[in-house]
C-alpha positions as CSV (number, residue, x, y, z in Angstrom):
1,M,-19.5,-0.9,-2.8
2,T,-17.4,2.2,-1.8
3,F,-17.3,3.7,1.6
4,I,-15.0,6.2,3.2
5,L,-13.7,5.8,6.8
6,Q,-13.6,9.2,8.4
7,P,-10.4,10.0,10.4
8,E,-10.9,8.8,14.0
9,L,-10.4,11.0,17.0
10,K,-9.8,7.9,19.0
11,D,-8.2,4.4,18.4
12,R,-10.2,2.2,16.0
13,A,-11.3,-1.0,17.7
14,I,-11.6,-4.1,15.5
15,T,-12.6,-7.6,16.5
16,I,-11.4,-10.4,14.3
17,T,-12.6,-13.9,14.3
18,I,-10.3,-16.6,13.0
19,P,-12.4,-19.4,11.5
20,K,-11.6,-22.8,13.1
21,E,-10.6,-24.2,9.7
22,V,-7.6,-21.9,9.5
23,D,-7.0,-21.4,13.2
24,V,-4.3,-24.1,13.3
25,Y,-2.3,-22.2,10.6
26,F,-2.9,-18.9,12.4
27,K,-1.6,-20.4,15.7
28,E,1.4,-21.8,14.0
29,W,2.2,-18.5,12.3
30,Y,1.7,-16.6,15.5
31,L,3.8,-18.9,17.7
32,E,6.7,-19.0,15.2
33,T,6.9,-15.3,14.5
34,K,5.6,-13.4,17.5
35,T,7.9,-11.5,19.8
36,A,8.2,-12.2,23.5
37,D,5.8,-9.4,24.4
38,D,3.2,-10.0,21.7
39,T,-0.3,-11.0,22.4
40,E,-2.6,-12.3,19.7
41,S,-4.0,-8.7,19.5
42,T,-0.7,-6.9,19.3
43,F,0.6,-9.5,16.8
44,V,-2.4,-8.9,14.5
45,Y,-2.1,-5.1,15.0
46,K,1.5,-5.1,13.9
47,I,0.7,-7.1,10.8
48,L,-2.2,-4.8,9.9
49,A,-0.1,-1.7,10.6
50,K,2.7,-3.0,8.4
51,M,0.3,-3.8,5.6
52,A,-1.4,-0.4,5.8
53,L,2.0,1.4,5.7
54,H,3.1,-0.8,2.8
55,H,-0.1,0.0,0.9
56,R,0.5,3.7,1.4
57,A,4.1,3.5,0.3
58,Q,3.1,1.4,-2.8
59,K,0.4,3.9,-3.7
60,L,2.8,6.8,-3.4
61,N,5.4,4.9,-5.5
62,N,2.8,4.2,-8.2
63,E,1.8,7.9,-8.3
64,A,5.4,8.9,-8.7
65,I,6.0,6.4,-11.5
66,Q,2.8,7.6,-13.2
67,A,4.0,11.2,-12.9
68,E,7.4,10.2,-14.3
69,M,5.8,8.4,-17.2
70,Q,3.7,11.5,-18.0
71,A,6.7,13.8,-17.8
72,M,8.6,11.5,-20.2
73,E,5.7,11.4,-22.6
74,A,5.6,15.2,-22.5
75,I,9.4,15.4,-23.2
76,E,9.1,13.0,-26.1
77,A,6.2,15.0,-27.6
78,E,8.2,18.2,-27.2
79,N,11.3,16.6,-28.8
80,S,9.2,15.3,-31.7
81,R,7.6,18.8,-32.2
82,L,11.1,20.4,-32.2
83,Q,12.4,17.8,-34.7
84,D,9.5,18.6,-36.9
85,I,10.3,22.3,-36.7
86,L,14.0,21.6,-37.5
87,R,12.9,19.6,-40.6
88,I,10.8,22.4,-41.9
89,N,13.6,25.0,-41.7
């Protein structure tokens, strides 16, 4: 299923429920890694924001690598074509 989230004109509010089976692990993680001013909500927000930014950076990196590979293939094809021309002459 594909859906598109339209850009928001206001902050996006999300409610997250931590299942009781993993809550002990969430609490441990939260207590060991939170900053002094973190609440559970700000902690989760920072994690999600970092993940979203990482995803965007990775996507841009993948696109750059793909473009570089295509450019290299074009250069190799041109070199091959030029070598064929040189062999004929």
